[in-house]
C-alpha positions in Angstrom: 68.3 -84.2 -5.5 71.0 -86.0 -7.9 73.0 -84.3 -10.0 70.4 -85.2 -13.4 67.7 -83.1 -11.3 70.2 -80.1 -11.3 70.8 -80.1 -14.8 67.6 -80.0 -15.8 66.7 -76.8 -13.2 70.0 -74.9 -14.4 68.9 -75.5 -18.3 65.4 -74.3 -17.6 66.6 -70.9 -15.7 69.0 -69.7 -18.1 65.9 -70.8 -21.5 63.7 -68.6 -19.1 66.4 -66.2 -18.7 66.8 -65.3 -22.4 62.7 -66.7 -23.8 62.5 -62.6 -24.5 65.7 -61.4 -26.6 64.4 -62.6 -29.7 61.3 -60.3 -29.6 63.3 -57.9 -28.0 65.9 -58.1 -31.5 62.9 -58.3 -33.7 61.3 -54.6 -31.7 65.3 -53.1 -32.1 65.6 -54.2 -35.7 62.1 -53.6 -37.0 62.3 -49.8 -34.9 65.8 -49.2 -36.7 64.2 -50.2 -40.5 60.5 -48.4 -40.1 61.0 -45.3 -38.1 63.3 -44.4 -41.1 60.6 -45.9 -43.7 58.1 -44.1 -42.1 59.7 -40.4 -42.1 61.0 -40.8 -45.8 56.9 -41.2 -46.6 56.6 -37.6 -46.2 59.0 -36.7 -47.9 58.6 -38.9 -51.2 55.2 -37.1 -51.1 56.2 -34.0 -51.1 58.9 -34.9 -53.5 55.9 -36.3 -55.7 53.7 -33.6 -55.2 56.7 -30.7 -56.9 56.8 -32.8 -59.5 53.4 -32.5 -60.0 53.5 -28.7 -59.3 56.1 -28.3 -62.0 54.4 -29.9 -64.6 51.3 -28.6 -64.3 53.1 -24.8 -64.3 54.8 -26.1 -67.5 51.3 -26.8 -69.4 49.6 -23.7 -68.1 53.1 -21.9 -69.3 52.4 -23.1 -72.9 48.7 -22.5 -72.8 49.4 -18.6 -72.0 51.7 -18.4 -74.8 49.8 -20.0 -77.2 46.5 -17.5 -76.5 48.4 -13.7 -75.9 51.1 -12.0 -77.8 54.4 -11.6 -75.9 54.8 -7.7 -77.9 52.9 -5.3 -80.0 56.5 -6.0 -82.6 55.0 -10.0 -82.7 51.5 -9.3 -84.1 49.8 -10.1 -87.3 49.6 -8.4 -90.7 46.3 -6.1 -90.7 46.1 -6.1 -86.7 46.1 -3.0 -83.9 47.1 -3.6 -80.1 43.5 -2.5 -78.9 42.6 -5.8 -81.2 44.8 -8.7 -79.7 45.9 -9.7 -75.9 49.3 -9.0 -75.3 51.0 -10.6 -72.2 54.7 -10.2 -71.9 56.9 -14.3 -70.7 57.9 -12.1 -67.7 54.2 -11.6 -66.5 53.5 -14.9 -67.3 56.1 -16.5 -66.0 55.2 -14.5 -62.4 51.7 -15.8 -62.7 53.3 -19.4 -62.6 55.1 -19.3 -59.6 52.1 -17.6 -57.5 49.4 -20.3 -58.9 51.5 -23.8 -58.6 54.3 -22.6 -56.3 53.2 -20.0 -53.1 51.2 -21.2 -50.6 47.5 -20.8 -51.4 46.4 -20.7 -47.6 47.5 -17.9 -46.3 44.8 -14.9 -46.0 46.1 -11.6 -48.3 
């Protein structure tokens, strides 16, 4: 064995010992990026759902305010309490909270 064979053999050992280093670095970096990203996806979905539910509750309350009178003092002339539907804003707000922001999966 001459000196050249020894150098190529040593270089081959070093090359073989660091062969998987790039794959390990890629796995560590991918885990550092993908794990937080995958954990944030459900939170983002919950945030979007909450925004959607808030919009739906606002639409519901706006509709309820157009079809119900809030008190008997605001009825048009010539109408009695018996002929007009009356619902307070507190009841409407409570209904909106129950319909849109409560857990509907539980048994009552």
